[in-house]
Each structure stands twice: as C-alpha cells, then as structure tokens.
C-alpha positions as CSV (number, residue, x, y, z in Angstrom):
1,X,-0.4,83.5,1.9
2,X,0.6,83.6,5.5
3,X,3.9,84.3,6.7
4,X,4.6,84.3,10.5
5,X,8.1,85.7,11.6
6,X,9.3,84.9,15.1
7,X,12.2,86.9,16.5
8,X,13.5,85.4,19.7
9,X,13.9,88.1,22.5
10,X,13.3,91.0,20.4
11,X,11.6,93.8,22.0
12,X,8.5,95.3,20.3
13,X,9.1,98.5,21.6
14,X,12.6,98.7,20.0
15,X,11.2,98.6,16.3
16,X,10.3,101.8,14.1
17,X,6.9,100.5,13.3
18,X,6.1,100.7,17.0
19,X,7.5,104.3,17.4
20,X,11.1,103.8,18.3
21,X,13.3,106.2,16.5
22,X,17.0,105.2,17.5
23,X,17.3,102.6,15.1
24,X,16.2,102.0,11.6
25,X,14.1,98.8,11.0
26,X,13.0,99.6,7.6
27,X,12.1,96.0,6.3
28,X,10.1,95.1,9.4
29,X,8.6,98.6,9.2
30,X,7.4,97.8,5.7
31,X,6.1,94.4,6.5
32,X,4.2,96.0,9.5
33,X,2.7,98.6,7.1
34,X,1.7,96.2,4.4
35,X,0.7,93.2,6.8
36,X,-1.2,92.6,9.8
37,X,0.5,93.6,13.2
38,X,-0.9,92.1,16.6
39,X,-0.2,94.7,18.9
40,X,-1.3,93.2,22.1
41,X,0.7,90.0,22.4
42,X,2.2,88.3,25.5
43,X,4.0,85.0,25.6
44,X,2.9,82.2,27.8
45,X,6.5,81.3,28.8
46,X,9.8,83.1,28.1
47,X,11.2,79.8,26.6
48,X,11.6,79.4,23.0
49,X,10.2,75.8,22.5
50,X,7.3,75.8,24.8
51,X,6.3,79.3,23.5
52,X,6.5,78.2,20.0
53,X,4.5,75.0,20.7
54,X,1.8,77.3,22.3
55,X,1.8,79.5,19.3
56,X,1.4,76.5,16.8
57,X,-1.2,74.6,18.9
58,X,-3.2,77.4,20.7
59,X,-2.7,75.6,24.0
60,X,-0.5,76.5,27.1
61,X,2.5,74.5,28.2
62,X,0.7,72.5,30.8
63,X,-1.8,71.3,27.9
64,X,0.6,70.7,25.3
65,X,3.2,69.1,27.6
66,X,6.3,71.0,26.6
67,X,7.5,73.1,29.8
68,X,11.1,73.4,29.0
69,X,13.4,73.9,26.1
70,X,15.0,70.6,26.6
71,X,13.7,67.1,27.4
72,X,10.2,67.6,26.0
73,X,8.5,66.9,22.8
74,X,5.3,67.9,21.1
75,X,3.1,64.8,21.0
76,X,1.8,63.8,17.4
77,X,-1.6,63.8,18.8
78,X,-1.7,67.6,19.1
79,X,-2.9,69.6,16.0
80,X,-0.5,72.5,14.7
81,X,-1.4,75.5,12.8
82,X,0.7,74.0,9.9
83,X,-1.2,71.0,10.0
84,X,-4.7,72.9,9.8
85,X,-3.4,75.1,6.8
86,X,-1.8,72.0,5.0
87,X,-5.4,70.6,5.4
88,X,-6.8,73.5,3.8
89,X,-4.5,73.2,0.7
90,X,-1.6,75.4,1.8
91,X,2.0,74.4,1.2
92,X,3.8,74.8,4.6
93,X,7.5,75.6,5.1
94,X,9.4,76.5,8.3
95,X,12.9,77.8,8.7
96,X,14.6,78.1,12.1
97,X,17.4,79.7,13.4
98,X,18.1,77.6,16.6
99,X,18.5,74.0,17.5
100,X,15.9,74.7,20.3
101,X,13.2,74.3,17.5
102,X,14.8,71.4,15.8
103,X,12.2,69.0,14.4
104,X,13.3,66.2,16.8
105,X,11.2,68.0,19.3
106,X,7.9,67.6,17.3
107,X,7.5,71.1,16.5
108,X,7.8,70.6,12.7
109,X,4.4,68.6,12.6
110,X,2.5,69.8,9.5
111,X,5.3,71.3,7.7
112,X,6.1,70.1,4.1
113,X,9.6,71.5,4.5
114,X,11.4,72.2,7.6
115,X,14.7,73.7,7.5
116,X,16.3,73.1,11.0
117,X,19.8,71.9,10.0
118,X,22.4,73.5,12.3
119,X,25.9,72.6,11.6
120,X,27.3,71.6,15.0
121,X,29.0,68.9,16.7
122,X,26.8,68.8,19.7
123,X,23.1,69.1,20.5
124,X,23.2,70.0,24.1
125,X,22.0,72.9,25.9
126,X,25.4,73.7,27.0
127,X,26.6,74.4,23.4
128,X,23.7,76.6,22.5
129,X,25.7,79.4,20.8
130,X,27.1,76.8,18.5
131,X,23.6,75.4,17.7
132,X,22.1,78.5,16.1
133,X,22.4,80.1,12.8
134,X,22.5,83.8,11.8
135,X,19.4,85.5,10.4
136,X,20.8,85.5,6.8
137,X,21.4,81.7,6.9
138,X,17.7,81.3,7.8
139,X,16.3,83.8,5.4
140,X,18.1,83.0,2.3
141,X,16.5,79.3,2.0
142,X,13.1,80.8,3.2
143,X,13.0,83.3,0.4
144,X,14.1,80.6,-2.1
145,X,11.2,78.4,-0.8
146,X,8.7,81.5,-1.0
147,X,9.8,82.0,-4.5
148,X,9.1,78.6,-5.7
149,X,5.5,78.9,-3.9
150,X,4.5,81.7,-6.5
151,X,1.2,80.2,-7.7
152,X,0.4,78.4,-4.3
153,X,-1.3,79.2,-1.1
154,X,1.5,78.8,1.5
155,X,2.4,79.3,5.1
156,X,5.8,80.3,5.9
157,X,7.2,80.2,9.5
158,X,10.5,82.1,9.7
159,X,12.2,82.1,13.1
160,X,15.3,84.3,13.9
161,X,17.5,83.9,16.9
162,X,20.0,86.7,16.4
163,X,18.9,89.0,19.4
164,X,19.2,86.1,21.9
165,X,21.9,86.0,24.4
166,X,24.7,85.7,23.9
167,X,24.2,88.7,21.6
168,X,26.9,88.6,19.0
169,X,25.9,90.8,16.2
170,X,27.6,90.8,12.8
171,X,29.6,93.8,11.5
172,X,28.6,97.0,11.5
173,X,26.2,96.3,14.3
C-alpha cells in the first residue's frame, strides 16, 4: 500500500514530526512515525500543477511541458507513477482539493478513481478560492475509497490545499 499526501504550501518546519513545538500535528506525526518520511525534498517549481506533474512523472517542467497552473496539460505520452503502479496490479485513487489539479489538465492519468469535483460556477484562475475544497471534503471520500481497498494493493494520492492563500481556516483555527 502506498499513500502519497501532498499539502500545498505547508512548511515542513511547522510540523511536530520535524521538531516544531508551537502547534500539535498528531495525525501527521503518527503517519511520519509509522511510514516513510522524505527529509530532503525540494520542489522543482512553486506552482501546484507543474510541481505535481513532476512528482508523478519524475521529469522537470521543461520536459513534461507544464510550466504554469493554467493553459497547460500533461500529454498522454508521459508515463505517470499511477500508470506504473496500476501496471503492477495496484488499484489507484486520487483525491484533490483544488481545481488546479483537475483531471482536464491530464494529471489524472493512470488513476482508476480520481475525485476532482469542485462545486463552482467557474473554472478560472480569477476564482481560485471558489475552486477548492476543504481538507475534510477531500479526506472523507479518500478514506471511504481506502476502506474499500482492504484486500488489494493500492496507491492513494491525497492532496490538501487548505494552507494555500488566501488562508481561511475553519473554526477554531
């Protein structure tokens, strides 16, 4: 079982598992304790779609062709991590919190299930706050899907957008 969690704009040095003591992050700390933590990670670009295309393909933006969040799509010719794992017998599911990772940009290649529905009247960069969903709205279907995969090898990609600007945390935060 492989679970890849991506949290847009979250600083690693603000997590308990990395020594930060001013806030509690018990769930992430437990995942870090029980899983694998990559401690030396640098993004190829500070843009969501091109960065995730790089995560999934192992290529930099000039090679996979996505250099901005809008106006670019991942070509079907590129091979993604989800395609590789699906080819190895894994069931694949992706659950995203932002329109920036909508399947129409080609980023869902190789996923059997890809939960990218954002209830919004627009799909433009100018309406980004209206084109995202809170973490609970991403996590709930992801956990339901994971529970359904009990006896299977699976790859789950779960993307959270909550810390991204404009930062609008729910109560009590």
